[in-house]
C-alpha positions, 0 to 999 in steps of 0.5 A, spaced: 499 499 499 503 506 497 501 513 499 499 515 492 494 509 493 490 513 499 485 518 496 487 525 499 490 526 506 496 530 503 497 534 510 497 527 514 501 524 509 507 529 509 506 529 517 507 522 518 513 522 513 517 528 516 516 525 523 519 518 520 525 522 517 526 526 524 526 519 528 520 521 532 515 515 530 511 514 537 511 507 539 503 507 539 499 512 535 492 513 534 488 515 527 482 518 529 476 520 524 470 518 521 468 512 517 471 512 509 476 517 511 482 512 509 485 511 516 486 504 515 489 504 508 493 510 511 496 506 516 498 500 512 501 505 507 505 508 513 507 501 515 510 499 508 513 506 508 517 505 514 519 498 513 521 499 505 528 498 504 530 503 499 534 508 502 531 514 498 524 512 499 522 516 493 520 523 494 516 521 500 514 514 497 515 507 498 519 504 493 513 498 492 519 493 489 523 491 495 522 485 498 519 488 504 514 492 499 512 486 495 510 483 501 506 489 504 502 489 498 499 483 499 499 484 507 503 478 507 509 481 511 511 476 517 512 483 521 505 486 519 500 484 524 493 485 524 487 485 530 480 487 527 473 485 530 471 478 529 466 473 531 465 466 534 461 461 530 459 457 536 459 457 543 465 453 545 471 455 549 476 454 543 479 461 542 478 465 535 483 470 533 484 475 527 488 470 524 483 465 523 480 470 518 486 473 515 485 470 508 478 474 508 481 480 511 487 480 505 481 479 500 477 484 502 483 489 502 485 487 495 478 488 493 477 495 496 481 498 501 475 502 503 470 499 507 466 499 513 465 495 519 458 492 517 461 490 510 467 487 514 462 483 518 457 481 513 463 477 510 465 473 517 458 474 521 452 476 517 448 480 522 452 479 528 456 484 532 464 483 532 469 484 537 476 484 539 477 479 545 482 478 550 484 471 546 487 476 540 490 481 545 494 475 549 496 472 542 499 478 539 503 480 546 506 473 544 508 475 537 510 482 539 515 479 544 519 476 539 524 479 535 523 482 528 523 476 522 525 481 517 523 488 518 526 494 522 519 495 525 514 490 527 508 493 526 501 492 529 495 495 526 488 494 530 482 496 527 476 499 531 479 498 538 473 501 540 470 494 540 475 491 544 472 488 551 474 490 558 479 484 558 482 485 551 483 493 553 487 491 559 491 486 556 493 491 550 494 497 556 500 492 559 503 492 552 503 499 551 505 501 558 511 496 556 512 496 549 517 491 545 523 494 542 522 497 535 514 495 535 509 500 533 502 500 534 497 503 530 490 504 533 485 506 527 478 508 530 472 511 528 469 512 535 474 514 540 470 516 546 469 508 547 476 507 548 478 506 555 481 513 557 488 509 560 489 507 552 488 514 549 493 516 554 498 512 552 498 514 544 499 520 540 493 522 536 492 523 529 486 526 527 484 523 520 479 528 516 474 526 511 477 526 504 477 533 501 472 533 495 477 535 489 481 528 491 475 524 491 472 527 484 479 526 481 479 519 484 472 517 481 473 521 474 479 516 474 475 510 474 469 513 471 472 518 466 465 518 462 461 520 468 458 527 467 463 531 472 458 536 474 454 529 477 460 527 480 461 533 484 454 533 486 455 526 489 462 527 492 459 533 495 453 529 499 458 523 501 461 528 505 468 525 504 466 518 506 469 514 500 465 508 503 459 512 502 461 514 495 462 507 493 455 505 495 452 510 491 457 510 485 457 502 485 451 499 489 452 491 490 451 487 484 446 483 488 441 488 488 434 485 487 431 487 494 434 494 493 430 495 486 424 492 489 425 497 495 426 503 491 420 501 486 416 501 492 419 508 495 417 511 488 411 509 486 408 509 494 410 516 495 408 518 488 401 516 489 401 519 497 396 513 499 396 513 506 394 506 507 400 504 502 405 508 506 403 505 513 404 498 510 410 500 507 413 503 514 411 497 518 415 493 513 421 498 514 421 496 522 423 489 520 429 491 517 436 492 520 439 499 520 445 497 516 440 494 510 436 501 511 442 505 509 444 500 504 437 501 501 438 508 501 445 509 498 442 504 492 436 509 492 441 515 491 444 511 486 438 510 482 436 517 482 443 518 479 442 513 474 435 516 472 437 523 471 443 520 466 438 516 463 433 522 462 438 526 459 439 521 453 445 519 456 443 512 457 450 509 454 453 512 461 449 508 465 451 501 468 444 498 469 441 491 470 436 489 465 431 490 471 433 496 473 433 499 465 426 496 465 424 500 471 427 507 469 425 507 462 418 509 465 420 512 471 426 516 469 422 522 466 420 524 473 427 525 474 430 531 472 435 537 474 429 541 477 428 535 482 434 530 482 439 533 487 433 535 492 431 528 492 438 526 493 438 531 499 432 528 502 435 521 501 441 523 504 438 526 510 434 520 511 441 516 511 444 520 516 438 520 521 438 512 520 445 512 522 444 516 528 439 511 530 433 515 528 426 512 528 425 509 521 418 509 521 418 516 522 424 517 517 421 513 511 414 516 512 417 523 511 420 521 505 414 518 502 410 525 504 415 529 501 417 524 495 410 526 491 411 533 491 418 532 488 416 527 483 411 532 481 415 538 479 416 540 472 422 539 468 
């Protein structure tokens, strides 16, 4: 993972590089920031940089070619360790470690460096909640107590330390108090208040802000050069610096049949403004998890964008399944520049309310009430 592969964050990158060359790398670092800001890939890129064996470090960048970089690119370096939330698949007392899921972790990181906790847990846990247990803390204590196998620094990257249970936190605290030589701890957190204050006091904090809009725009345009830039800029703006969020809008999950049916219902019932249908729809909403609702809203924003492009007779720029195109053929006429971004704003606001544990029934009833007026605005 090279710094150049981390979107934006130029100020943080420069600070990390300067800190390394000044010989002031702290033994425990805390990267703090919101979801989708790139803290995890930034941590991997920094670990690769400090262990790159090229003495020139190529203008603040790891070489990407030395044996260390080659292994870091695959997350297989023997002196690179990870701890992340996992689950136990049964009630047995057999310990389960992060390494038990290392193949899935490497595959997910290789697929996309930007992913959320729910997306990770969906791979290994379904709807279950992940935790960092004392078993991982004990195991990593043993690993870090050994000498480095190849690199100058042993590096432990802990993702979501706020999900450590009390026993794990106490074990990690002991390691931070008496760190092994040439060992770097990088804790990557999206919810700092849930971390023990005693752990926070032993780390050097690095605030990782949301990604700036221009960097996101350039990243999207590089991958999708045919997308209208004004539309990309608008979608980047509503993503609020969250690459995970932006990816959900730009490239929803392929398995989207349920999402499409949800979107159809949301648009049709909203347009009709039938109170009985609206009540029935919001009752069904209660059965869905928060993460599912967020995914459905992200998909709906994506479909509004696709409808706008399709209605502008630029269907060749769309990336639709046959079922999606069949629906948009009739629906797209209702989406245009006078209402598209107002609808997106409405859905985006709903996403934020859902994320903050708002009442889903009220949130979606409000969407349905406003949707009729928005869809009936003339081009």
